[in-house]
C-alpha positions, -999 to 999 in steps of 0.1 A, spaced: -89 105 174 -96 135 151 -117 151 179 -88 148 204 -62 161 178 -83 191 169 -85 200 206 -48 196 213 -40 218 182 -57 249 196 -44 243 234 -15 260 250 8 237 269 34 244 298 69 235 293 83 219 324 109 199 339 100 169 361 116 186 391 93 217 384 63 194 381 70 176 414 74 209 434 40 220 422 21 186 423 21 153 433 25 128 404 8 94 408 6 70 381 -33 61 382 -47 27 385 -59 26 351 -23 25 337 -2 -3 329 30 -14 346 62 3 339 78 -13 309 110 5 299 130 -20 321 116 -52 304 142 -74 287 125 -82 255 145 -71 225 121 -44 213 122 -28 248 162 -32 252 163 -11 220 139 15 231 156 18 265 189 22 247 178 48 224 159 69 251 189 67 276 212 76 247 191 108 240 191 118 277 230 111 279 234 134 249 216 162 266 233 156 301 270 148 289 296 172 302 305 183 267 268 188 256 255 224 249 227 240 268 201 230 241 170 214 256 160 180 250 120 182 247 102 150 252 69 159 235 36 160 253 26 146 286 -10 144 289 -29 139 322 -54 154 345 -54 170 380 -72 155 410 -77 168 444 -70 149 476 -73 156 514 -44 151 536 -45 164 573 -70 191 565 -50 202 535 -59 200 500 -32 183 477 -32 186 439 -23 153 423 -14 152 386 -23 118 371 -6 111 336 -25 92 310 1 95 283 39 97 294 40 72 322 70 56 309 90 88 303 82 102 335 91 70 355 124 70 338 131 105 345 123 100 382 147 72 384 173 94 366 166 120 393 169 96 420 202 83 408 217 119 404 205 128 440 219 99 454 252 98 437 258 136 442 243 136 478 221 165 471 204 183 503 176 166 520 151 194 512 157 189 474 155 153 477 123 153 494 106 166 463 110 132 446 85 118 473 60 136 453 63 108 425 44 77 431 27 47 416 -11 40 423 -12 7 401 -1 -14 428 5 -10 466 39 -27 463 49 -1 434 39 27 458 58 14 487 89 8 467 89 45 453 87 57 490 114 35 502 136 41 472 139 80 480 148 72 517 175 47 505 211 58 501 232 33 480 270 30 485 288 43 452 322 38 469 329 6 446 340 20 410 317 10 383 327 -18 360 310 -48 341 316 -68 371 298 -42 395 271 -33 370 243 -46 392 257 -29 424 226 -9 430 202 -36 424 222 -59 448 220 -33 476 184 -25 473 175 -63 471 193 -69 503 174 -42 523 150 -57 550 122 -37 535 125 -54 501 99 -81 505 87 -109 484 57 -88 473 83 -63 458 101 -89 442 70 -101 424 60 -66 412 67 -63 374 70 -24 378 97 -28 404 114 -55 385 115 -31 354 128 -2 376 156 -22 389 168 -29 354 166 6 343 186 17 373 213 -7 363 211 7 327 213 42 340 243 35 362 260 20 333 252 49 309 257 79 335 283 68 360 310 89 344 287 121 340 291 149 365 267 175 378 235 155 365 214 170 393 220 205 384 215 199 346 182 183 354 169 208 381 188 241 378 175 273 364 181 260 327 169 223 330 184 204 300 153 177 297 118 194 296 83 182 282 50 200 272 25 194 300 -12 193 289 -38 192 316 -70 177 302 -94 197 322 -83 227 301 -92 209 269 -129 208 272 -129 170 263 -157 146 271 -148 118 299 -148 91 273 -118 107 256 -99 101 288 -100 64 278 -90 70 242 -60 91 256 -50 63 279 -48 38 248 -22 61 236 -1 48 265 -1 13 253 33 2 236 37 9 200 35 -21 178 63 -31 155 43 -18 126 39 16 144 77 16 153 85 8 117 61 37 103 77 61 127 115 52 119 109 46 83 92 80 78 121 97 94 145 87 67 125 93 37 127 125 16 94 145 14 86 132 -18 88 96 -8 72 103 23 42 116 8 42 87 -16 45 62 14 18 78 35 -6 80 6 -2 44 -5 0 28 29 -34 41 36 -48 37 3 -36 12 -25 -12 -10 -3 -39 -11 23 -65 -24 -1 -38 -50 -11 -33 -64 23 -69 -61 32 -78 -85 2 -51 -109 14 -67 -112 48 -103 -106 45 -123 -139 50 -92 -160 41 -79 -190 59 -42 -193 68 -28 -219 45 -6 -231 74 -31 -228 103 -11 -248 127 22 -227 124 34 -205 152 27 -174 135 -9 -185 127 -12 -193 164 1 -159 173 -23 -140 150 -55 -161 155 -72 -137 179 -60 -104 161 -85 -83 141 -80 -77 103 -62 -45 108 -36 -60 131 -31 -89 106 -27 -64 79 0 -44 98 20 -76 105 15 -88 70 28 -56 54 60 -58 78 67 -94 70 68 -86 33 88 -55 38 112 -75 59 115 -102 32 124 -75 7 149 -61 33 165 -93 37 168 -96 -2 184 -63 -3 209 -71 25 218 -102 6 221 -88 -28 236 -55 -19 262 -70 6 249 -45 32 270 -52 65 245 -60 94 257 -70 127 241 -99 145 233 -75 175 216 -49 156 179 -44 164 156 -46 137 149 -10 135 185 -3 131 186 -28 101 159 -8 85 177 25 89 209 9 75 192 -6 44 168 22 35 191 52 39 198 46 3 169 60 -17 172 32 -43 164 6 -18 134 26 -7 122 28 -44 129 -9 -47 105 -20 -18 79 7 -31 82 -9 -66 75 -44 -52 46 -33 -32 32 -16 -64 39 -47 -85 17 -68 -63 -9 -42 -59 -13 -42 -96 -11 -80 -98 -40 -81 -71 -60 -61 -95 -53 -87 -125 -70 -66 -151 -43 -39 -146 -12 -64 -148 5 -78 -178 20 -107 -157 4 -141 -148 -10 -146 -115 5 -172 -92 -24 -198 -98 -15 -196 -135 22 -204 -129 22 -228 -100 0 -258 -88 1 -282 -59 -23 -311 -67 -12 -337 -95 -43 -334 -112 -38 -296 -120 -9 -304 -142 -3 -283 -174 30 -279 -193 29 -240 -185 26 -247 -146 54 -256 -121 45 -279 -91 54 -269 -55 65 -294 -31 72 -271 0 60 -281 35 23 -271 36 26 -253 2 6 -223 -10 3 -216 -48 4 -177 -39 38 -173 -27 34 -137 -20 5 -145 2 23 -172 21 52 -148 26 29 -120 39 14 -146 64 43 -167 73 77 -149 70 97 -145 100 124 -120 100 155 -127 121 144 -162 126 159 -192 107 130 -215 117 110 -199 89 75 -213 79 81 -195 45 110 -217 36 142 -207 19 131 -226 -12 99 -205 -12 119 -173 -7 142 -182 -35 113 -190 -60 92 -158 -50 125 -137 -57 129 -156 -90 93 -148 -100 96 -111 -92 130 -107 -107 117 -124 -138 86 -103 -142 101 -70 -132 135 -70 -147 129 -90 -178 92 -79 -184 81 -114 -189 79 -146 -168 103 -173 -180 85 -205 -169 112 -228 -182 138 -212 -160 114 -209 -132 111 -247 -135 148 -249 -135 151 -228 -104 125 -251 -86 144 -282 -96 176 -266 -80 159 -255 -48 145 -291 -45 179 -310 -52 200 -287 -31 205 -287 7 197 -251 11 218 -234 39 213 -199 53 248 -188 51 247 -191 12 214 -174 7 232 -144 -9 249 -169 -33 216 -185 -43 201 -152 -53 231 -145 -73 227 -178 -91 190 -171 -97 202 -139 -115 227 -156 -137 201 -182 -146 175 -155 -155 200 -136 -174 223 -161 -191 209 -196 -182 243 -203 -165 255 -210 -129 288 -194 -115 321 -212 -114 317 -223 -80 279 -226 -77 261 -232 -43 233 -248 -62 238 -286 -73 258 -286 -105 247 -321 -111 210 -310 -111 218 -280 -133 236 -303 -157 206 -325 -158 183 -297 -167 205 -288 -197 202 -323 -207 164 -322 -204 164 -289 -224 183 -304 -253 161 -335 -252 129 -314 -255 144 -295 -285 150 -327 -300 119 -346 -289 90 -317 -283 64 -345 -284 78 -358 -251 78 -325 -231 47 -333 -213 57 -367 -201 91 -352 -188 74 -323 -172 51 -348 -156 79 -368 -144 97 -338 -129 66 -330 -112 62 -364 -95 61 -363 -59 89 -389 -55 111 -369 -80 105 -333 -74 126 -321 -104 153 -346 -105 149 -375 -131 184 -388 -126 170 -422 -120 160 -422 -158 195 -410 -171 222 -434 -184 245 -449 -158 270 -424 -143 301 -445 -150 313 -424 -178 282 -428 -199 278 -393 -209 275 -370 -241 312 -365 -247 306 -333 -268 286 -314 -241 299 -336 -211 263 -340 -200 242 -372 -190 222 -389 -215 184 -397 -213 177 -433 -220 162 -441 -254 132 -458 -239 124 -429 -218 88 -421 -230 77 -457 -223 96 -460 -191 83 -425 -179 47 -433 -186 49 -467 -168 65 -450 -139 37 -423 -137 11 -452 -139 28 -475 -113 39 -449 -87 6 -430 -85 7 -410 -53 -30 -416 -45 -26 -453 -44 -9 -455 -8 -12 -492 -5 9 -497 -36 39 -488 -19 35 -514 10 46 -544 -16 69 -524 -39 101 -531 -20 101 -569 -19 87 -567 -56 118 -547 -67 141 -572 -47 127 -599 -68 146 -583 -96 179 -573 -80 195 -554 -50 186 -518 -52 199 -508 -19 221 -478 -17 251 -475 9 259 -444 27 297 -440 24 317 -458 50 291 -455 77 279 -491 74 245 -481 65 224 -490 35 188 -480 28 158 -496 12 126 -479 0 102 -490 25 64 -491 27 46 -457 27 76 -437 38 76 -415 7 108 -397 18 126 -429 17 116 -436 -20 123 -400 -31 160 -405 -15 165 -438 -33 154 -424 -66 175 -391 -64 213 -392 -70 234 -377 -40 269 -374 -31 262 -389 2 255 -422 -14 274 -445 -36 270 -438 -74 276 -473 -81 247 -483 -59 226 -456 -75 232 -472 -109 219 -505 -95 188 -489 -84 185 -474 -120 188 -509 -134 165 -524 -109 138 -498 -114 142 -501 -153 137 -539 -149 106 -534 -129 90 -509 -155 100 -532 -183 83 -560 -165 50 -542 -163 54 -529 -198 55 -565 -208 31 -581 -183 6 -553 -174 -19 -579 -159 7 -589 -133 9 -576 -97 35 -573 -70 20 -603 -53 25 -623 -85 62 -613 -86 68 -621 -50 49 -656 -52 68 -664 -84 100 -656 -68 94 -677 -34 79 -706 -55 114 -714 -70 126 -721 -33 96 -742 -25 105 -763 -56 141 -764 -49 150 -758 -12 187 -761 -18 188 -729 -37 210 -702 -21 191 -676 0 208 -643 1 196 -615 22 172 -604 -5 153 -638 0 147 -629 37 138 -594 28 112 -606 3 97 -633 25 96 -619 59 75 -587 68 96 -583 100 124 -571 78 104 -541 70 82 -536 100 80 -535 138 45 -542 153 29 -531 119 48 -499 117 71 -495 87 106 -486 95 123 -459 75 144 -486 54 179 -484 70 202 -513 80 235 -514 95 266 -536 92 298 -537 110 312 -557 79 295 -558 44 313 -592 40 289 -606 65 257 -600 52 235 -618 78 252 -601 107 231 -570 106 208 -547 122 175 -532 111 170 -495 123 136 -482 130 147 -448 120 179 -430 106 200 -433 138 216 -464 155 209 -450 189 172 -454 185 152 -486 182 172 -514 163 168 -552 160 185 -581 147 157 -589 119 164 -626 119 156 -626 156 128 -602 153 109 -625 127 105 -652 153 84 -628 174 66 -609 147 60 -635 117 47 -664 133 16 -654 151 -1 -687 146 25 -705 166 12 -695 199 35 -716 219 65 -702 204 56 -666 204 46 -670 240 81 -682 250 100 -655 230 105 -619 235 132 -592 223 140 -558 235 142 -526 211 179 -519 213 196 -548 195 193 -572 222 194 -612 219 162 -630 216 150 -643 251 136 -677 251 118 -689 285 100 -721 287 94 -739 321 129 -737 339 148 -734 304 161 -699 299 183 -692 268 197 -659 252 200 -663 215 223 -641 194 231 -637 157 263 -644 137 269 -645 100 270 -682 101 242 -690 124 228 -683 160 247 -682 192 228 -699 221 237 -688 256 221 -711 283 214 -693 315 221 -722 340 240 -708 368 237 -735 397 214 -758 377 231 -790 366 201 -803 351 207 -781 320 241 -797 313 222 -829 304 200 -808 278 230 -793 263 249 -826 261 218 -840 245 214 -811 219 252 -815 210 247 -853 206 218 -849 183 239 -824 162 213 -797 166 238 -774 184 276 -771 180 298 -767 210 319 -735 207 325 -723 240 312 -748 268 330 -729 298 307 -700 289 276 -721 281 276 -710 245 264 -732 218 261 -725 180 233 -734 158 251 -735 125 235 -727 92 246 -747 61 262 -723 35 278 -725 1 314 -716 -8 304 -680 -11 288 -679 25 254 -678 10 227 -697 31 215 -730 18 187 -734 43 163 -708 57 178 -699 90 148 -683 104 128 -717 98 158 -737 113 158 -714 145 120 -719 147 123 -756 145 149 -759 171 129 -737 194 97 -757 189 118 -789 196 129 -774 229 91 -766 237 80 -800 228 109 -818 247 116 -797 277 
């Protein structure tokens, strides 16, 4: 655009008001222009509309001085047309369409509100749109239309002009669907709201000393080639967020900082963002931002990336400096509030300089991200910290630049990543070295804390305390339990430096993610009394090494048999308070195992201790019997019941023996079970996911349909729905609903009007197969033999299967 700029700088312009221009020429928005946009309802446009109208209001208000508001240049060219043997000069703007249209609407509002004379009003007919026929027709009809201003303006009557216009018989469907007209109606409503109390607007706009003017440049006088008309038109496109930012940001900078900003944004910082976006894939290609950016050129991506990082730093400043931001503040307003303080400007500049130097690693004393973080377990070293975020990227700065969403809680650059990037920056820049141990602690805290947006400021304060003093505040928002655990680990490493590697590997395990609470001594008072900290088990190195060996994340099939194998050693399930829910680790649901192996206030600490003991027994078993497999453990356990069928069979027995207690149609559940009463262990439901309002079943009934595929006659007769329903058994004319109870199964014969079923019922009772409990409702009970503690002495699923097969054979 240098050719254009050079020509404009040597050209004289005319200062005009819109009324003066319309008296001399028709003004027609040409076809190559876009629709009128200042009335759109996007957040950016709302802000632009409010700012522009506020500037106009300041110039036209009753207490304003006579100083003119100058609206910069309006560029365009003149064209000649013929009308009734008369030549007409038409001015066609290529830049300034939006401002001209808003001024036209303001003139119309003033003329109609103040009832100006017809000859003056007629001048407004010289403004029109050539972009669409409907837009042209609307401008013509609008000038002829007189709204009723009798009703006093209020919030309730704010749309009075729009309603009256839309009720006119000339306001057809084609006008309703024209985006220019839609925007004009919104702008008229905004003008009415802003100017309803201002007097003599028409005179202030059109008098001998008009208060609002612009510089008119007619392009025929510039000596420009035709192709520059197109370049001029490109200036009429809406400014990008980046261009808005540069414009607003530059206004609040001192001359020195402005020069610094302009130089670096075109050179050093530009090189930094070029290196990020050139020939690089987005680490999260399916994210909303990646989809939005996929068709953009590298310059657009660089601009957006720059803005994302600046906004990340801005949010950091808002949080750490306690800057008051209103929710309704537009983002450019926030920028002004934050960077009116020169120290904040210097902070963002310093951080951009820091990453620009880091990008040129030969000029930076600090380690690059790939020297600090890693993702794949095979890349472990003691000096690196593993990242576990959703679709993680080692280079947190780069991910921030590509993924950060300002003003949006659904941020692909998660809060944990934001906190860790802040910690990296703060550690390097304030303390002149990267403290990798403290960075590891902060990773652990972000992993073990349920991070909430409203506590963001507090998390950053805690990070500062950790980096400075290795402390938390007296009322921390990070997990105090995790922080105490990290103190225990630090003390342990001081005493046993030879075990540092295995401890860090354990922390970096995908199931533990920083918390090794499953390896600490039981929570029931077993703490270091001098320091009030938990104690690491004395057999820790051997147990940790065996855990890393057994729970290898690349052996996915390993997890399918681990739950029944653990259950052979004890009940490791954990209850969720008084909710009636317990959870098992289940199949390859990694999150289930991670939850089970991580202590939480939401679950019973006593149950967590049971999980610890069961896991410890499991690891010791494989230390002592490395040749054994899960299948060996399960087979050995079940063999005891084959040898002695009278052995008590608690719920664990069924969980170990029957796959239907873990799966539905070969899909692993998330491991949740529900009880109304824990004292009735067999009266339970298996949930497919976490909530009871989704799929759930009585597992003892589901096993009949899922675990006896070879019994074709049985499976053909049995079916079960997915919302806790009874088992339906249908054979010939025999129809039975079978429900569960803690001491057996409830049979309900559906024999309305069929006396032949009564004979079947009587025979089942006589043969002691079923017990009569409520004959009037046709309900019978299949009782299960239990010991004095209410534990089954016979396999209730086998017994139910046997009875159903008996019915198939005999009826």
